[in-house]
C-alpha positions as CSV (number, residue, x, y, z in Angstrom):
1,M,13.8,-2.3,1.7
2,I,10.4,-0.9,0.9
3,T,10.4,2.8,0.2
4,L,7.7,5.4,0.1
5,E,8.0,5.4,-3.7
6,N,7.6,1.6,-3.7
7,V,4.3,2.0,-1.8
8,K,3.2,4.8,-4.1
9,G,3.9,2.5,-7.1
10,I,1.9,-0.3,-5.7
11,M,-1.1,1.9,-4.8
12,T,-1.0,3.7,-8.2
13,E,-0.9,0.3,-9.9
14,C,-3.9,-1.0,-7.9
15,L,-6.0,2.1,-8.4
16,S,-5.1,2.2,-12.2
17,T,-6.5,-1.3,-12.5
18,R,-9.7,-0.2,-10.9
19,D,-10.2,3.3,-12.4
20,G,-7.9,3.5,-15.4
21,P,-4.6,5.5,-15.2
22,V,-4.3,7.6,-12.1
23,T,-1.8,10.0,-10.5
24,I,-1.7,10.1,-6.7
25,D,0.4,12.1,-4.3
26,L,1.7,10.9,-1.0
27,D,-1.0,12.4,1.2
28,S,-4.1,12.1,-0.9
29,P,-6.8,10.0,0.8
30,I,-7.5,7.0,-1.3
31,E,-10.6,4.8,-0.9
32,I,-9.6,1.2,-0.3
33,D,-12.3,-1.2,-1.3
34,S,-12.0,-4.9,-0.8
35,F,-10.7,-5.5,-4.4
36,T,-8.1,-2.8,-4.0
37,L,-7.1,-4.2,-0.6
38,V,-6.6,-7.7,-1.8
39,W,-4.5,-6.5,-4.8
40,I,-2.3,-4.3,-2.6
41,L,-1.7,-7.2,-0.2
42,H,-1.0,-9.5,-3.2
43,L,1.6,-7.1,-4.6
44,L,3.2,-6.6,-1.2
45,E,3.6,-10.3,-0.8
46,E,4.8,-10.9,-4.4
47,R,7.3,-8.0,-4.6
48,H,8.4,-7.7,-1.0
49,N,7.6,-11.0,0.7
50,I,5.3,-9.3,3.2
51,E,2.3,-11.4,4.1
52,I,-0.8,-9.7,5.6
53,A,-4.1,-11.7,5.5
54,P,-7.0,-9.5,4.4
55,E,-9.1,-10.5,7.4
56,Q,-6.2,-9.5,9.7
57,S,-5.4,-6.2,8.2
58,D,-6.8,-3.2,10.0
59,F,-6.5,-0.7,7.2
60,P,-9.0,2.1,7.2
61,S,-11.3,2.5,4.2
62,L,-9.5,5.8,3.4
63,M,-5.7,5.9,3.6
64,S,-2.9,7.7,1.8
65,V,0.4,6.3,0.5
66,R,2.1,7.8,3.5
67,D,-0.4,6.1,5.8
68,L,0.2,2.7,4.2
69,H,4.0,3.2,4.4
70,G,3.7,4.1,8.1
71,Y,1.6,1.0,8.7
72,L,4.3,-1.2,7.0
73,A,7.1,0.6,8.9
74,E,5.3,0.0,12.2
75,N,4.6,-3.7,11.5
76,F,7.6,-4.7,9.4
77,P,10.4,-2.3,10.6
78,D,13.2,-4.5,9.3
79,R,11.8,-4.3,5.7
80,V,10.8,-0.7,5.4
81,S,13.0,2.3,4.7
82,L,12.0,5.4,6.5
83,E,13.9,7.4,3.8
84,G,12.3,8.3,0.4
């Protein structure tokens, strides 16, 4: 099950690749450029077997960890934990 902390870890890793080490909280808006989007989708597939094609994702250009977790919970309810 994917937790909010799993999503935070993935987003932190992706942003650290782009900007150097970063610290994010659950509700900070994060700019998702095309590179970051592809990396997030790759890690979701690699670590959690969730496949979302970049061209089919409807992620906004600004989203938070909580937003992404909510998106995953809505679209993959059997794989996402609603608890921490």
